[in-house]
LOMI-81131 format. One record per residue (C-alpha): residue in three letters; residue number from 1; y, z, x. Coordinates in nm, 4 decimals. Each point is the difference from the previous one (the first is absolute). Example, Ala and Ser with C-alpha at 12.3 -4.5 7.8 and 13.67 -1.06 7.14 Angstrom:
residues 2
   lonu   gudo          Y          Z          X
    ALA      1    -0.4500     0.7800     1.2300
    SER      2     0.3440    -0.0660     0.1370
This chain:
residues 464
   lonu   gudo          Y          Z          X
    UNK      1    -0.0080     0.0054     0.0140
    UNK      2     0.2208     0.0981     0.3027
    UNK      3    -0.0707    -0.3294     0.1524
    UNK      4     0.1080    -0.2013    -0.3112
    UNK      5     0.3053     0.1625    -0.0697
    UNK      6     0.0775    -0.0202     0.3924
    UNK      7    -0.0633    -0.3635    -0.0248
    UNK      8     0.1703    -0.0650    -0.3242
    UNK      9     0.3326     0.1917     0.1182
    UNK     10    -0.0395    -0.2316     0.3316
    UNK     11    -0.0113    -0.3018    -0.2162
    UNK     12     0.3347     0.1129    -0.1767
    UNK     13     0.1544     0.0519     0.3205
    UNK     14    -0.0855    -0.3139     0.1241
    UNK     15     0.1219    -0.2001    -0.2838
    UNK     16     0.2731     0.1713    -0.0309
    UNK     17     0.1331    -0.0531     0.3832
    UNK     18    -0.1099    -0.3665    -0.0143
    UNK     19     0.2332    -0.0332    -0.3133
    UNK     20     0.2799     0.1770     0.2092
    UNK     21    -0.0701    -0.2146     0.2831
    UNK     22     0.0147    -0.3380    -0.1934
    UNK     23     0.2952     0.1320    -0.1716
    UNK     24     0.2229     0.0882     0.2881
    UNK     25    -0.1417    -0.2595     0.2375
    UNK     26     0.2525    -0.0932     0.2623
    UNK     27    -0.1192    -0.3558    -0.0109
    UNK     28     0.0185    -0.0290    -0.3955
    UNK     29     0.3576     0.1358    -0.0232
    UNK     30     0.0976    -0.2460     0.2605
    UNK     31    -0.1645    -0.2929    -0.1641
    UNK     32     0.1658     0.0990    -0.3253
    UNK     33     0.3545     0.0152     0.1357
    UNK     34    -0.0283    -0.3150     0.1871
    UNK     35    -0.1113    -0.1641    -0.3124
    UNK     36     0.3299     0.0742    -0.1596
    UNK     37     0.2132    -0.2790    -0.0542
    UNK     38     0.3168     0.2234     0.1019
    UNK     39    -0.1847     0.0738     0.3720
    UNK     40     0.0698    -0.3483     0.1011
    UNK     41     0.3751     0.0352     0.0475
    UNK     42    -0.0588     0.3583     0.0643
    UNK     43    -0.1768    -0.0261     0.3461
    UNK     44     0.2589    -0.2382     0.1352
    UNK     45     0.3167     0.1922    -0.1115
    UNK     46    -0.1777     0.3410     0.1312
    UNK     47    -0.0516    -0.2005     0.3398
    UNK     48     0.3655    -0.1383    -0.0056
    UNK     49     0.1355     0.3403    -0.0461
    UNK     50    -0.2273     0.1392     0.2677
    UNK     51     0.0902    -0.2470     0.2564
    UNK     52     0.4018     0.0594    -0.0615
    UNK     53    -0.0619     0.3899     0.0079
    UNK     54    -0.1957    -0.0556     0.3343
    UNK     55     0.2346    -0.2389     0.1743
    UNK     56     0.3258     0.2413    -0.1438
    UNK     57    -0.1300     0.3042     0.1834
    UNK     58    -0.1398    -0.1696     0.3557
    UNK     59     0.3145    -0.2470     0.0378
    UNK     60     0.3460     0.1273     0.0515
    UNK     61     0.2734    -0.1037    -0.2425
    UNK     62    -0.2432    -0.1719    -0.2276
    UNK     63     0.0663     0.1635    -0.3298
    UNK     64     0.3633    -0.0888     0.0104
    UNK     65     0.2058    -0.2740    -0.2088
    UNK     66     0.0928    -0.2286     0.2845
    UNK     67    -0.3436    -0.0048     0.0787
    UNK     68    -0.1251    -0.0903    -0.3624
    UNK     69     0.2664    -0.2785     0.0008
    UNK     70    -0.1260    -0.1479     0.3336
    UNK     71    -0.3412     0.0322    -0.1353
    UNK     72     0.0960    -0.1506    -0.3299
    UNK     73     0.1653    -0.3246     0.1180
    UNK     74    -0.3115    -0.0581     0.2594
    UNK     75    -0.2617     0.0561    -0.2835
    UNK     76     0.1684    -0.2267    -0.2547
    UNK     77    -0.0642    -0.3364     0.2102
    UNK     78    -0.4050     0.1292     0.0264
    UNK     79     0.0132     0.0766    -0.3807
    UNK     80     0.1393    -0.3343    -0.1503
    UNK     81    -0.3372    -0.1267     0.2066
    UNK     82    -0.2284     0.2410    -0.1463
    UNK     83     0.0806    -0.0587    -0.3435
    UNK     84    -0.0592    -0.3706     0.0696
    UNK     85    -0.3172     0.0361     0.1284
    UNK     86    -0.1108     0.2408    -0.3085
    UNK     87     0.1382    -0.2209    -0.2528
    UNK     88    -0.2694    -0.2699     0.1549
    UNK     89    -0.2447     0.2580     0.0380
    UNK     90    -0.0218     0.1232    -0.3535
    UNK     91    -0.0043    -0.3810    -0.1175
    UNK     92    -0.3471     0.0074     0.1688
    UNK     93     0.1302    -0.2114     0.3234
    UNK     94     0.1198     0.0970     0.3613
    UNK     95     0.2762    -0.1212     0.1921
    UNK     96     0.0150     0.0458     0.3711
    UNK     97     0.2853    -0.2019     0.0654
    UNK     98     0.2381     0.2498    -0.1047
    UNK     99     0.0996     0.1086     0.3583
    UNK    100     0.0480    -0.3929     0.0855
    UNK    101     0.2132    -0.0702    -0.2909
    UNK    102     0.1799     0.3200     0.0948
    UNK    103     0.0524    -0.0923     0.3558
    UNK    104     0.0881    -0.3713    -0.1182
    UNK    105     0.2898     0.0983    -0.2059
    UNK    106     0.1342     0.2580     0.2321
    UNK    107     0.0332    -0.3060     0.2266
    UNK    108     0.1127    -0.2223    -0.2766
    UNK    109     0.3020     0.2402    -0.0958
    UNK    110     0.1028     0.0573     0.3577
    UNK    111     0.0232    -0.3694     0.0597
    UNK    112     0.1966    -0.0852    -0.3138
    UNK    113     0.2498     0.2732     0.0710
    UNK    114     0.0308    -0.0014     0.4238
    UNK    115    -0.0769    -0.3544     0.0246
    UNK    116     0.1075    -0.1889    -0.2946
    UNK    117     0.3051     0.2396    -0.0923
    UNK    118    -0.0463    -0.0264    -0.3626
    UNK    119     0.0878     0.2161    -0.2853
    UNK    120    -0.2305     0.3149    -0.0141
    UNK    121    -0.0504    -0.0582    -0.3926
    UNK    122    -0.1461    -0.3164     0.0886
    UNK    123    -0.1890     0.1524     0.2890
    UNK    124    -0.1823     0.1958    -0.2558
    UNK    125    -0.0921    -0.2349    -0.1966
    UNK    126    -0.1254    -0.2348     0.2552
    UNK    127    -0.2041     0.2860     0.1361
    UNK    128    -0.1558     0.0983    -0.3416
    UNK    129    -0.0499    -0.4264    -0.0338
    UNK    130    -0.2100     0.0099     0.3408
    UNK    131    -0.2347     0.2916    -0.1202
    UNK    132    -0.0538    -0.1697    -0.3542
    UNK    133    -0.0721    -0.3007     0.1587
    UNK    134    -0.2424     0.1607     0.2356
    UNK    135    -0.1417     0.1936    -0.3199
    UNK    136    -0.0383    -0.3110    -0.1761
    UNK    137    -0.1896    -0.1499     0.2139
    UNK    138    -0.2445     0.2715     0.0406
    UNK    139     0.0415    -0.0101    -0.4305
    UNK    140    -0.0917    -0.3215    -0.0551
    UNK    141    -0.3113    -0.0146     0.2530
    UNK    142    -0.1179     0.3139    -0.1299
    UNK    143     0.0766    -0.0504    -0.3994
    UNK    144    -0.0124    -0.4066    -0.0460
    UNK    145    -0.2694    -0.1004     0.2688
    UNK    146    -0.2086     0.3206    -0.0200
    UNK    147     0.0299     0.0554     0.3792
    UNK    148    -0.1260     0.3352     0.1330
    UNK    149     0.2895     0.2681     0.0353
    UNK    150    -0.1244     0.1388     0.3282
    UNK    151    -0.0234    -0.2998     0.1536
    UNK    152     0.2661    -0.1837    -0.1275
    UNK    153     0.2787     0.3265     0.0906
    UNK    154    -0.1679     0.0129     0.2969
    UNK    155     0.0782    -0.3570     0.0921
    UNK    156     0.3373     0.0389    -0.0905
    UNK    157     0.0455     0.3016     0.1906
    UNK    158    -0.1389    -0.1832     0.3267
    UNK    159     0.2319    -0.3080    -0.0795
    UNK    160     0.3385     0.2102    -0.0554
    UNK    161    -0.0645     0.2511     0.3015
    UNK    162    -0.0459    -0.2871     0.2078
    UNK    163     0.3328    -0.1857    -0.1452
    UNK    164     0.2017     0.3419     0.0293
    UNK    165    -0.0838     0.0145     0.3502
    UNK    166     0.1151    -0.3446     0.1127
    UNK    167     0.3024     0.0185    -0.1927
    UNK    168     0.0798     0.3259     0.1563
    UNK    169    -0.0451    -0.0731     0.3430
    UNK    170     0.1959    -0.3633    -0.0663
    UNK    171     0.2793     0.1562    -0.1694
    UNK    172     0.0324     0.3923     0.1942
    UNK    173     0.2909    -0.0680     0.1714
    UNK    174     0.2196    -0.1021    -0.2915
    UNK    175    -0.1414     0.2744    -0.2139
    UNK    176     0.0693     0.2613     0.3263
    UNK    177     0.3910    -0.1580     0.0156
    UNK    178     0.1029    -0.0119    -0.3492
    UNK    179     0.2896     0.1855    -0.0936
    UNK    180     0.0431    -0.1047    -0.3530
    UNK    181     0.0591     0.3047    -0.2365
    UNK    182     0.0827     0.0376    -0.3849
    UNK    183     0.0438     0.3229    -0.2290
    UNK    184    -0.2843    -0.1012    -0.2321
    UNK    185    -0.2389    -0.0394     0.3321
    UNK    186     0.0634     0.3317     0.1639
    UNK    187    -0.0447     0.1460    -0.3679
    UNK    188    -0.3314    -0.1186    -0.0383
    UNK    189    -0.0684     0.1268     0.3177
    UNK    190     0.1595     0.3495     0.0380
    UNK    191     0.1643     0.0598    -0.3323
    UNK    192    -0.0097     0.2492    -0.2760
    UNK    193    -0.0423     0.0138    -0.3879
    UNK    194     0.0894     0.2418    -0.1935
    UNK    195    -0.1080     0.3640     0.0814
    UNK    196    -0.0278    -0.0886     0.3908
    UNK    197    -0.3363    -0.2054    -0.0643
    UNK    198    -0.0161    -0.2906     0.2138
    UNK    199     0.0747    -0.3243    -0.1264
    UNK    200    -0.3498    -0.1684     0.0600
    UNK    201    -0.1979     0.3561    -0.1308
    UNK    202     0.2158    -0.0258    -0.3324
    UNK    203    -0.1086    -0.3473    -0.0598
    UNK    204    -0.3594     0.0804     0.0890
    UNK    205    -0.0136     0.2712    -0.2667
    UNK    206     0.1425    -0.2220    -0.2544
    UNK    207    -0.2488    -0.2757     0.0595
    UNK    208    -0.2677     0.2599     0.0113
    UNK    209     0.1362     0.1412    -0.3350
    UNK    210     0.0093    -0.3515    -0.1665
    UNK    211    -0.3472    -0.1059     0.1409
    UNK    212    -0.1185     0.3367    -0.1429
    UNK    213     0.1166    -0.1125    -0.3388
    UNK    214    -0.1144    -0.3578     0.0216
    UNK    215    -0.3269     0.0724     0.1167
    UNK    216    -0.0788     0.2711    -0.2669
    UNK    217     0.2215    -0.1212    -0.2816
    UNK    218     0.0206    -0.3779    -0.0300
    UNK    219    -0.2168    -0.2755    -0.0526
    UNK    220     0.0227    -0.1611     0.3575
    UNK    221    -0.1318     0.3527     0.1370
    UNK    222    -0.2572     0.0093    -0.2345
    UNK    223    -0.1164    -0.3104     0.0907
    UNK    224    -0.0099     0.0575     0.3495
    UNK    225    -0.1736     0.3194    -0.0395
    UNK    226    -0.2820    -0.1874    -0.2164
    UNK    227    -0.0481    -0.2608     0.2595
    UNK    228    -0.0859     0.2758     0.2697
    UNK    229    -0.2355     0.1457    -0.2842
    UNK    230    -0.1930    -0.3217    -0.0969
    UNK    231     0.1337    -0.3309     0.0892
    UNK    232    -0.2516    -0.1604    -0.2585
    UNK    233     0.0810     0.2125    -0.2677
    UNK    234     0.3985    -0.0475     0.0546
    UNK    235    -0.0973    -0.3930    -0.0141
    UNK    236    -0.1578     0.0515    -0.3232
    UNK    237     0.2481     0.2268    -0.1435
    UNK    238     0.2670    -0.3163     0.0413
    UNK    239     0.1756     0.1194     0.3157
    UNK    240     0.1158    -0.2724     0.2542
    UNK    241    -0.1861     0.1460     0.2826
    UNK    242     0.1579    -0.2937     0.2444
    UNK    243     0.3342     0.0493    -0.1117
    UNK    244    -0.0328     0.3797     0.0160
    UNK    245    -0.1710     0.0141     0.3501
    UNK    246     0.2429    -0.2641     0.1443
    UNK    247     0.3188     0.2192    -0.1126
    UNK    248    -0.1599     0.3212     0.1419
    UNK    249    -0.0073    -0.1824     0.3357
    UNK    250     0.3480    -0.0999    -0.0477
    UNK    251     0.1360     0.3537    -0.0690
    UNK    252    -0.1731     0.1563     0.3051
    UNK    253     0.1862    -0.2649     0.1998
    UNK    254     0.3065     0.0622    -0.1300
    UNK    255    -0.0426     0.3731     0.0484
    UNK    256    -0.1330    -0.0498     0.3403
    UNK    257     0.3109    -0.2002     0.1027
    UNK    258     0.2546     0.2745    -0.1425
    UNK    259    -0.1588     0.2633     0.2003
    UNK    260     0.0663    -0.2648     0.3105
    UNK    261     0.3256    -0.0784    -0.1503
    UNK    262     0.1261     0.3832     0.0611
    UNK    263    -0.1977     0.0250     0.2953
    UNK    264     0.1751    -0.2753     0.1702
    UNK    265     0.3688     0.1481    -0.1304
    UNK    266    -0.1180     0.3361     0.1563
    UNK    267    -0.1159    -0.1034     0.2918
    UNK    268     0.1481    -0.3312     0.0826
    UNK    269    -0.3246    -0.0630     0.2495
    UNK    270    -0.2703    -0.2584    -0.0541
    UNK    271    -0.3109    -0.0302     0.2712
    UNK    272    -0.3653    -0.0178    -0.0150
    UNK    273    -0.1211     0.3144    -0.1078
    UNK    274     0.2220     0.0238    -0.2973
    UNK    275    -0.2081     0.0697    -0.2694
    UNK    276    -0.3410     0.0387     0.1870
    UNK    277    -0.2642     0.2086    -0.1681
    UNK    278     0.2550     0.0404    -0.3090
    UNK    279    -0.3265    -0.1596    -0.2352
    UNK    280    -0.2222     0.2357     0.1177
    UNK    281     0.2253     0.2966    -0.0408
    UNK    282     0.0587    -0.1617    -0.3639
    UNK    283    -0.3391     0.0172    -0.0451
    UNK    284    -0.0539     0.3293     0.0873
    UNK    285     0.2888     0.1322    -0.2236
    UNK    286    -0.0969    -0.2014    -0.2874
    UNK    287    -0.3991     0.1717     0.0430
    UNK    288     0.1553     0.3273     0.0655
    UNK    289     0.2030     0.0159    -0.3185
    UNK    290    -0.2776    -0.0690    -0.2263
    UNK    291     0.0145    -0.3913    -0.0607
    UNK    292    -0.3566    -0.1311    -0.0432
    UNK    293    -0.0956    -0.2631     0.2665
    UNK    294    -0.2325    -0.1566    -0.3005
    UNK    295     0.3432    -0.0461    -0.2102
    UNK    296     0.1247     0.1020    -0.3401
    UNK    297     0.0588     0.3521     0.0765
    UNK    298     0.3286     0.1165     0.1696
    UNK    299     0.3708     0.0733    -0.0599
    UNK    300     0.2939    -0.0503     0.2410
    UNK    301     0.0698     0.3559     0.0301
    UNK    302    -0.3390     0.0372     0.1417
    UNK    303     0.0487    -0.2910     0.2268
    UNK    304     0.3825     0.1777     0.1133
    UNK    305    -0.2187     0.3462     0.0531
    UNK    306    -0.2149    -0.1442     0.2351
    UNK    307     0.2520    -0.1575     0.1789
    UNK    308     0.1655     0.3137     0.0540
    UNK    309    -0.2897     0.1580     0.1024
    UNK    310    -0.0644    -0.2900     0.2747
    UNK    311     0.3757     0.0074     0.1053
    UNK    312     0.0453     0.3949     0.0325
    UNK    313    -0.3401     0.0217     0.2021
    UNK    314     0.0676    -0.3276     0.2667
    UNK    315     0.3794     0.1387     0.0152
    UNK    316    -0.1107     0.3687     0.0747
    UNK    317    -0.2274    -0.0814     0.2146
    UNK    318     0.2381    -0.2409     0.2302
    UNK    319     0.2372     0.3041    -0.0158
    UNK    320    -0.2608     0.2425     0.1666
    UNK    321    -0.0918    -0.2868     0.2571
    UNK    322    -0.3222    -0.0971    -0.1373
    UNK    323    -0.1054    -0.3023     0.1643
    UNK    324    -0.0235    -0.3025    -0.2730
    UNK    325    -0.3806    -0.0428     0.0671
    UNK    326    -0.0509     0.3479    -0.1114
    UNK    327     0.2438    -0.0219    -0.3009
    UNK    328    -0.2210    -0.3337    -0.1084
    UNK    329    -0.3132     0.2170     0.0152
    UNK    330     0.1514     0.2844    -0.2338
    UNK    331     0.0762    -0.2483    -0.2676
    UNK    332    -0.3332    -0.1201     0.0102
    UNK    333    -0.1746     0.3088     0.0119
    UNK    334     0.2460     0.0941    -0.2954
    UNK    335    -0.0970    -0.2978    -0.1879
    UNK    336    -0.3705     0.1086     0.0180
    UNK    337     0.0403     0.3776    -0.0652
    UNK    338     0.1894    -0.0330    -0.3451
    UNK    339    -0.1999    -0.0833    -0.3192
    UNK    340     0.0854    -0.3609    -0.0787
    UNK    341    -0.0049    -0.1444    -0.3661
    UNK    342    -0.3554    -0.0938    -0.1368
    UNK    343    -0.1902     0.2666     0.2670
    UNK    344    -0.2925     0.2249    -0.0891
    UNK    345     0.1572     0.2934    -0.1074
    UNK    346    -0.3359     0.2157     0.0849
    UNK    347    -0.0239    -0.1801     0.3433
    UNK    348     0.3807     0.0870     0.0667
    UNK    349    -0.0620     0.3459    -0.1092
    UNK    350    -0.3156    -0.0027     0.2422
    UNK    351     0.2088    -0.0782     0.2689
    UNK    352     0.2736     0.2781    -0.0801
    UNK    353    -0.2489     0.2851    -0.0363
    UNK    354    -0.1537    -0.1163     0.3656
    UNK    355     0.3371    -0.0327     0.1489
    UNK    356     0.0784     0.3586    -0.1549
    UNK    357    -0.3158     0.1472     0.1354
    UNK    358     0.0671    -0.1468     0.3394
    UNK    359     0.3595     0.1680    -0.0228
    UNK    360    -0.1459     0.3392    -0.0722
    UNK    361    -0.2483    -0.0324     0.2582
    UNK    362     0.2737    -0.1069     0.2620
    UNK    363     0.2385     0.2869    -0.1088
    UNK    364    -0.3320     0.2528     0.0557
    UNK    365     0.0664    -0.0795     0.3736
    UNK    366     0.2948     0.2510    -0.0053
    UNK    367    -0.1952     0.2810    -0.1779
    UNK    368    -0.1727     0.2870     0.2189
    UNK    369    -0.3848    -0.0099     0.0899
    UNK    370    -0.0996     0.2200    -0.2598
    UNK    371     0.1635    -0.1273    -0.2804
    UNK    372    -0.1646    -0.3393     0.1072
    UNK    373    -0.3582     0.1843     0.0450
    UNK    374     0.0562     0.1281    -0.3461
    UNK    375     0.0608    -0.3319    -0.1585
    UNK    376    -0.3063    -0.1347     0.1741
    UNK    377    -0.2263     0.2917    -0.1351
    UNK    378     0.1181    -0.0471    -0.3594
    UNK    379     0.0243    -0.3608    -0.0156
    UNK    380    -0.3900    -0.0595    -0.0143
    UNK    381    -0.0835     0.2900    -0.2463
    UNK    382     0.2755    -0.1572    -0.2738
    UNK    383    -0.1619    -0.3347     0.0708
    UNK    384    -0.3531     0.1522    -0.0803
    UNK    385     0.1360     0.1450    -0.3005
    UNK    386     0.1610    -0.2893    -0.1435
    UNK    387    -0.3492    -0.2042     0.0528
    UNK    388    -0.1946     0.2853    -0.1176
    UNK    389     0.2098    -0.0086    -0.3264
    UNK    390    -0.0019    -0.3643    -0.0159
    UNK    391    -0.3847     0.0230     0.0074
    UNK    392    -0.0325     0.2513    -0.2761
    UNK    393     0.2499    -0.1927    -0.2396
    UNK    394    -0.2134    -0.3082     0.0656
    UNK    395    -0.3279     0.1559    -0.0781
    UNK    396     0.0792     0.2127    -0.3242
    UNK    397     0.2399    -0.2626    -0.1295
    UNK    398    -0.1080    -0.3380     0.1205
    UNK    399    -0.2236    -0.0781    -0.2718
    UNK    400     0.2223     0.0723    -0.2835
    UNK    401     0.2692    -0.2285     0.1894
    UNK    402    -0.2218    -0.2757    -0.0382
    UNK    403    -0.1021     0.0168    -0.3693
    UNK    404     0.3312     0.1407    -0.1180
    UNK    405     0.1108    -0.3104    -0.0909
    UNK    406     0.4034    -0.0081     0.1542
    UNK    407     0.2334    -0.2156    -0.1220
    UNK    408    -0.0419    -0.3817     0.0967
    UNK    409    -0.3271     0.0592     0.1630
    UNK    410    -0.3483    -0.0854    -0.1891
    UNK    411    -0.2365     0.2838    -0.0640
    UNK    412    -0.3077    -0.0779     0.1853
    UNK    413    -0.3450     0.1117    -0.2065
    UNK    414    -0.2163     0.2103     0.1627
    UNK    415    -0.3145    -0.0791     0.1766
    UNK    416    -0.2316     0.2040    -0.2209
    UNK    417     0.0734    -0.2047    -0.3104
    UNK    418     0.1715     0.2945    -0.2207
    UNK    419     0.2861    -0.0639    -0.1831
    UNK    420    -0.0169    -0.3669     0.0130
    UNK    421     0.1619    -0.1322    -0.3378
    UNK    422     0.3135     0.2329     0.1074
    UNK    423    -0.0216    -0.1133     0.3394
    UNK    424     0.0142    -0.3839    -0.0324
    UNK    425     0.4161    -0.0005    -0.0759
    UNK    426     0.2431    -0.1085     0.2212
    UNK    427     0.3481     0.1511     0.0577
    UNK    428     0.1522    -0.1585    -0.3131
    UNK    429    -0.2390     0.1325    -0.2332
    UNK    430    -0.1965    -0.3259    -0.0313
    UNK    431    -0.3740    -0.0664     0.0331
    UNK    432    -0.0953    -0.0679     0.3321
    UNK    433    -0.2643    -0.2950     0.0590
    UNK    434    -0.3531     0.1246     0.1580
    UNK    435    -0.1299    -0.2035     0.3186
    UNK    436    -0.3676    -0.0403     0.0299
    UNK    437    -0.0052     0.2331     0.2748
    UNK    438     0.1670     0.2334    -0.2177
    UNK    439    -0.2270    -0.0397    -0.2528
    UNK    440    -0.3222     0.0393     0.2117
    UNK    441     0.1311     0.3606     0.1050
    UNK    442     0.0840     0.0872    -0.3409
    UNK    443    -0.3659    -0.1223    -0.1174
    UNK    444     0.1482    -0.1994    -0.2733
    UNK    445    -0.0431    -0.3960    -0.0960
    UNK    446     0.2888    -0.2290     0.1685
    UNK    447     0.0273    -0.1890    -0.3289
    UNK    448     0.1598     0.3248    -0.1856
    UNK    449     0.3416     0.0519    -0.0445
    UNK    450     0.2126     0.2722    -0.0716
    UNK    451     0.1578     0.0167    -0.3591
    UNK    452     0.3057     0.2057    -0.0343
    UNK    453     0.0836     0.2244    -0.3096
    UNK    454     0.3154     0.1011    -0.1348
    UNK    455    -0.0764     0.3734     0.0234
    UNK    456    -0.0647    -0.0502     0.3798
    UNK    457    -0.3511    -0.0092     0.0226
    UNK    458    -0.2312    -0.2617     0.0984
    UNK    459    -0.3694    -0.1395    -0.0617
    UNK    460    -0.2180    -0.2198     0.1329
    UNK    461    -0.0578    -0.3269    -0.1935
    UNK    462    -0.1938    -0.3325     0.0294
    UNK    463     0.2314    -0.3484    -0.0289
    UNK    464    -0.2492    -0.0767    -0.2893
């Protein structure tokens, strides 16, 4: 009698421990949090705040208004390129030529203003037209001629980069000796808008707000998102797929050219290294912000959020004197470490648990020898207790769990043939069809079927 009471007490204790373990499991809690929609922008936002707080603590005069204005002016040039990349990625494509278009627009603006001495409004229009022309070439090739976006924009990148290198070498002396100036040109490069905000940053914020409403509250934005989700379904819905894709790449070229225009007005120089690697940084920012590489998912705000993360990390590491190779490695590690859209939340939760365990073990190195010995002594005992409770729980409740008929599962008949009529029902209460093997095990002919009754009972009947 005491043995039975002890067994049932241990069984109850094991079931309670198991239920508490699964209810408060760190893996399940992390997986449920990562499955929330608000977690996708929350993780990059927390990371951005952490980076800003860290560099403000380790860099002198980082958290000042003067430094914020300088960082905002430098960030705006990259922000236009990131928005351009984000729109193309949302449409289901990719634009590797954004950095080359940026450099090409920078040279065009300088050539028009310093060499040809044209008015600043004409410089603005000519630069944007040059970027839109390159985007139109990409759009026609991708949208109408059905070429691959990766190969098409890669070829555009190579050609434009070569053109910029040749033109920069040819007109380097004229650009360096140019002294032409205008108040509007100076305002584009070093002017301040209302509230002391840099002019290029103010325009970037305006473009971001307009782009957000166009992407989420207008028909062209819905068409763009529908293309990224399923191009075939969008075509069946009556959306002009070719025209929408072409206009997306044109918009990307115009936005990249806008960044190159402000860059030219701010630095007034052109070189072979202008815009090199910006397509990689823009793609990294877009992915870090939460825009899906598969397309059909993302916003302008998320793209800019990722751009802030990339810019703050690169700028902060450069100020600390970190080499450029280490900065690129840090960006890659950050891209691998964040849970991206579409990933397996349980796998990410497993990784977080492993990282937390590794961090806990590393922290134990600073504890004295007695504490570590006590932990090493108690850890195997706790593991053995959990294993024993799991074994008792499975031994006592395993058969009941297999035949209890959970929601969404099929009630399997027992091996001994008992309760055959009530067991042959599926999860929806319908009579289940019996195979030949099941009929032999139950001892009933294969040609018989189950006849359900209104009162819930079931009797065996012959087809005749």
